[in-house]
Structure formats: structure tokens, C-alpha cells
N, C-alpha and C positions, 0 to 999 in steps of 0.2 A: 503493500499499500504506498509506503513511504517513497518507493523508486518511481511508481507510477505518478505521484504527486510532483516529484523531482522532475520527472521528464516533461509533464503537463506544464509546468512553471517554465521549464527551459523553452518548450515550444510557444507558449506563451509570449515569451520575450523576444524570441525570436520572429514571431509572427507580427509584433508590434512594430519592428524596425522595417518590415516590408510594407504593410498595409493599414488602413485606418481601422481603428478597434472601437466598436460601440458595446455598451453592456448587453444588448439584445441579440450579440452573434450567436447562433446555433440554436436558437430558441425554437424554431420548425424541426430541427434534428431532434431536439429533446422530446417535443410534442410526439413524433413519430415514433420515438423509442419507447414512451410511455404508452401510446396506442399499442405497440408490439407486445409489451409485458402483460397489458390488461387482456388482450386477445388470446394469449399463450395461457395465462395463469401465473399466478405469483409462485416463484420458486420452481418453476417447471422449464427446463432447459429444452425439452423437445418441443414445447409448447412456444418457447420464445423463437425457435427456429421456423415452425410452421407460422406463427404469427408475422415474422419477419418477411417470409416468402408471400405470404397472402396480402401484407400491407405493400410490399414492394411491387407485387404485380397489379394491385389494383391502381397504385400511383404511376407507374410507367404505362399502363393501358391505356388509363383513362386521361392520361397526359397527352398522348397521341391523338386520341379522339376530340377531347376538348381542352378548357383551361387546366391550370393546375388548381385553381380554386374549386373545382368540380371533383377533382380528384381528393383533396382535403375534407370535403363535404360527404362524400361518398364513404370515405374511410371513417369519420366520426358516425354515421349511421350505421355502419357495419360494427363499431364498437358499441354503440347504444344498443343495436340489437341482441349483441352477444351479452351484454350487461343485463338486459332484461330477461332473455331466457336461461342463460348459464352464467351466473353471477361470478363463478370461481375461473372462468375462462376456458379455454377448449380443453386443456389437460390438466387443469389446477384442480386439487382437492379442496372440498369444502373445509371452512374453518369451524371448529366447535367452539 
């Protein structure tokens, strides 16, 4: 964990010299990662893999057909449907 933090800090310093940095950088990637975790189920590595493939497919397929905003809307609708019908995610276990 310490090594990862050090490498992230070093990458941030190097990135700061090359481009403009704002606090909201990576926000959409964080939202996408959250969607993948919710879809796959908390604590489930196979679920995260399947969730990543599903969200990636939805994103890339719908971006070629329509706008990227529509891809995000469909992704959020998919997450909403999964949360309504299977709150633990696709591969997650129910919490007691």
C-alpha cells in the first residue's frame, strides 16, 4: 500500500509538469469503477471482471451508435435495474 501511494504521488508530480491539473480529474473513471463494483457485487473478483466487461461493452457500443452521454445514461439505468432486482450485485453474496 505504501509503494502504491508513493508511485501515485510520483506520477502526480510528473503529470503536473506536463499538463493542467484540476481537482475533478478522473471523476468519470471513478464513477465507472463504482458502477463496475456495484454491478459485480462487493468483494467478488469474478463479478468485477464481468461488470467491467459489461460496462465496457455498453460504453463502447453505445458511443459508436450515439453520444457518450447516452452511454452513461444507459449504464446508470443498468446499475439501477441491477440494484432493484439483485441488490447484492451479479456475483455478490447477501449481507446478513
